[in-house]
N, C-alpha and C positions, 0 to 999 in steps of 0.2 A: 587461645588455649593450646596446650601442648598436644601433639598427636599421640595416639596410642601406638607404641612401638615395642618390639621385643628388645629387652635390655642387652646391649653389647658389653663386652668386658670394659671396665673402667680402669685404664692403665696409668701408672705413674708417669707424668709427662717428663720426668727427669731421666727416664731410661733412654737409651740410644734409639734413633729413629727405626733402625732395622728390627730391633727387638719389639718395639711398640707395634710396628706393622704386623709382625707375626702374631702377637697376642691379641690385637684388636679385631682380627678376622672373625672369630666366633668363639663361643665358649667350649667348643668341642676339644677334649683333651686337656683342658685347664682344670685347676684345682681351687676350690673356694679358699679365700684368705683366712676365713674364720674357722676353718677345719684343719686338722693336722695333715701334713703332706704324707700320702701313702707311700709305702716302701716301693722302690723300683723293682720290677720283676727281674729275675736273674737272666743271665745270658744277654746282657745289654738291652733289656726290655723285651726280649723275645719270649713269647708264650708258647704253650703246647698247641694252642689253636693256630698260631703262626706257622709252626712246623708242619702240622697236618695240612693246612691250606697250601703251603709251598709244595708239599709232596704231590698233591693233586694237580696243581698248576704245572709243575715240572713234568708230570706224566703226559699231559696234553702237549706240552712243548716238544717232548721227545718224539711222540708218535704222530701228531698232526700239527707241526709248527705253523703251517700256513693259517690255521684257524684261530691262533691265539697271540702270535707275536705282534700283530698289528695293535692289539690292545695294550701290550706291555711297553713297546718302544716307539709307538707312533704308527699312524695308518700306512703311509707310503714306505718308510723304512721297514716297518714290520712286514708288510706284504712282500717287499722285495726279498728280504732275508728269509721269510717264511717259505716263499716259493723256491728259493735256492736250496734251503735245507730239505724241503719236501722232495725236490728233484734228486738231491743227493741220497736220501734214504731209499728212494725207488731204485736208483742206479746201483746201490750196494746190494739190494735184494736181487736184482736181475743178474748182476755180474757174479756175485759170490754165494747166492743161495739164501734160504730162509734163516738158517742158523746165524749167519753173519749179520743179517738184517736185525734179528732179535738182540744180538750182542751189542750192535751199534745203538739200538734204541735204549737199552738198559744203561749203557755208558753215558749217552746224552742225558738220560733221565737223572742219573746221579749228579752229573755235573751241573745241570740246570737247577736241581734242588739245592745244591750247595750254594750256588750263586744267588738264588732267590732268598735263601735264609740269611746269608751274610749281608747282601746288599739291599734287599728289599724289605726286610723285617727289622723289628727292633725300634728303639727310640729315635725319632727323626729330630731335625733341628728345632722344630716348634715345641716338641715335648721337652727337649733339653732346656730351652729357654723358659718354658712353663715351670719346670722344677727349680731352675736356678733363680727365677724371679718370683717365686711363691711368696705371697704376702704383699706384693707391690702391684697387684691388680685385683679387682673385685668382680664377682659374678652375681647373678640374680640370687643364688642361694645365700649369699652373704647378707641379704637384706630381708630375710624372713618371709612371712606371708601375712595374710589378713588376720591371722589368729593373734597377732600382737597389737591389734587396734585397741584392745581393752586397756593395755598398759601405756601405749604411746599416743593414742588418739588418732592414729593414722596408719597407713600401710607404708613401711619404709621402702618396699620395692616400688610401689606406685610413685612415691615421691622421687626416687632415684630416676625412674623412667621419665618423669616430667622434666627433671633437671637436664638429663641427657638429650631429650627432644629439643629443649630450648637452645642448648649449646649447638646442636646439629643444625638447627634452623639458621642461626646466625652465621656459622662457618660455611654453610652452603648457599648463602644468599648472594645475589648478584652484586649488591653494593659492597659486600666484603671482598668478593673476588676481584672487583675492579679497583680496590684500594680506597674506596670512599670512606671506610671506617678504619683506615690504617693507623690513625693516631691513638686508637684504643688498644692496639696490639692484641686482637682477638685470638690469634693463633697461639699466643703464649698465655694470656690471662684466662681465657675460658677453659682450656683443659686443666689448668691448675685449680680453678674454682670447682670444676666438676669433680676432680680427684679429692679435694678437701671435703666436699659434701659427701662423697662416697665413704671416706674415712669416718666421718662423724656418724653417718647413718649405720655403717657396719658396727661401730662401737655401741650405738644405741641398741641395735638389734641384739648384739652379744649380751649386754646388760639386761635387756628385757627378757631374753631367754633364761638367764640365770635367775632372775627374780621369779619368773614363772615356775622354774624347776624347784627353787627353794621353797616357794609357797606350797606347791603341790596341792594336795587335797585338804591341807590344814585349815582350820577355821578358829574363830575366837576373836575377842576384842583386841588383844595385843597384836595378833597377826594382821588384823584389818588396819590397825593404827600404823604399824610399820609399813604395810603395803601401800597405804594411802600416801605416806610421806615419800616413799620411793617412786610411786606413780607421779606425784607432783614434780619431783625432780626430773624424771624422764620427760614429762610433757613440757616442762619449761625449756629444756634443751631442744626438744623437738620443735617448739614454737619459733625459736631463734633460727633453726634451719629452714623452717617454712618461709620465713621472710627472705632468706637468700634465694630459695627456689622461685618464689614469686617475683623477685627482682630480675632473675634470669628470664622468666616468662614475659615480663614486661619488655625487657630488651628485645626478646625474640619477636614480640608483637610489633614493636616499633620498627624492627628491621623488616618485617613483612610489609608494613606500610611504606617504608622507604623504598623497598623493592618495587612496589606497585607504582609509586610516584616516579621512580627512576625509569621504569619501563614506559610510563606515559611521556616523560620528558624526552626519552630517546625517540619515541614514535613521532612526537611533534617536531623534533629536530630533523628527522629524516624527511618528514612531509614538507618542512620549510625548505630543505635542500632541494626538494623536487620542484620548487617554485620556478626556477629558471627553465627547467625542462618543460614544465607545464606552459610557461609563456611562449617558448619556442613552438610547443605543440599547437597552441592557439594560432600563432602566426602562420604556421604551416597549414592549419585547417583553413584559414582565410585564403591562403594561396591556393589550396586545393579547390575551394569553392569557386574562386576566380578562374582557375584552370578548367574546371568542369564547364563553366559558362562559355569559356573560350572554345573548348573542344566541341561543345554543342553547337556554337556558332559556326565553327568550321564544318561540322557535319551538315548544318543547315545549308551553308554555302555550297558544300559538295553536292547535296541533293538538288539545290537550285541549279548548279552547273549542269548536272545530269539532265535536269528538266529542260534547260536551255538547249543542250545538245540534241535531245530528242525532238524538241520543237523545230530546231534548225533543220534537222534531217527531214522531218515531216514537211517543213516549209519547202525545202529544196525538192523533195519528191513531189510536192503539190505543184510547184512551179513547173517542173518537168512535165508533169501530167497535163497541166493547163496548156503549156506551150504545144505539146503533142496534140491536144484536142483542137487547138486553134488553127492548125495547119489545114489547107484546102484538101478536099477529098480527092480531086484529080491529081494533085501533086503526090498524095500518098499512094494512089493507084499507079501513077506513072513510075514512081520509084519502085513500086512493087513489080511492075511489068519488066522494067529494066533489070531488076534482080532476077 
């Protein structure tokens, strides 16, 4: 079964890779394909909120640059430039007085505000692409909500989430990354399948919304008859799409099984490759055991040699003692007297 995930933008695979990468990041700043494209704000997309925000940020930049530049241009460059600017402001105040300090701060404030408004505000590259390629990507809003179940028999958003989850499972699988599914050309085929499903689901959603709006609170046999016919047409198309989504989910499930089998095969191969090392380990283990026995034998012989040495010394001492005891007493005394 597909995992529950938040739907990411479904982008036309025919777009350039750089544009697709920008649009596929998230739905922030993008516009639903089934809704009119809103007018772009004046001044290159800059709003009043941008101007006021830039005014506050530039004031901090001018008065206390060391506290904010690191967040604007990077930690280490920001700290270096901020410390230098802060030291410069202090030097101006010390050398030229308070009035010069205030004038410098005001001048830096205006300059920083202008730079932030011109360079840091307005429409960025992603928003430009979002406007330029409007209608060639789909968001969650394009697929309605559970309120359309009565007409379609399902939630278009939930179905799109299932399709995207299945495609993501295959494209992120190990067997696909290692090229074991290369003959299927997943990188090309699956994004195209996903985009076609998104187009069909968005169209179903648009028609279901129109039917619901047209029917309104009206009632009567003729309304029910027409509504029944249109509901049947919508559900027939919806059933065909369900088969495509289920086919993707079966492919994803088989890919997960292939991933598990592939990991098992790799583990067995690595263990088999360790066979020679294990054989050498066993041989070395036997050698170690023989070496231990030999070492212990040497130790035993060493202890035995020590014992022999001690016994010899004792024997020699005993012989000396015995020989000294066997000498005649008068000889010993004579020797003693002469001494």
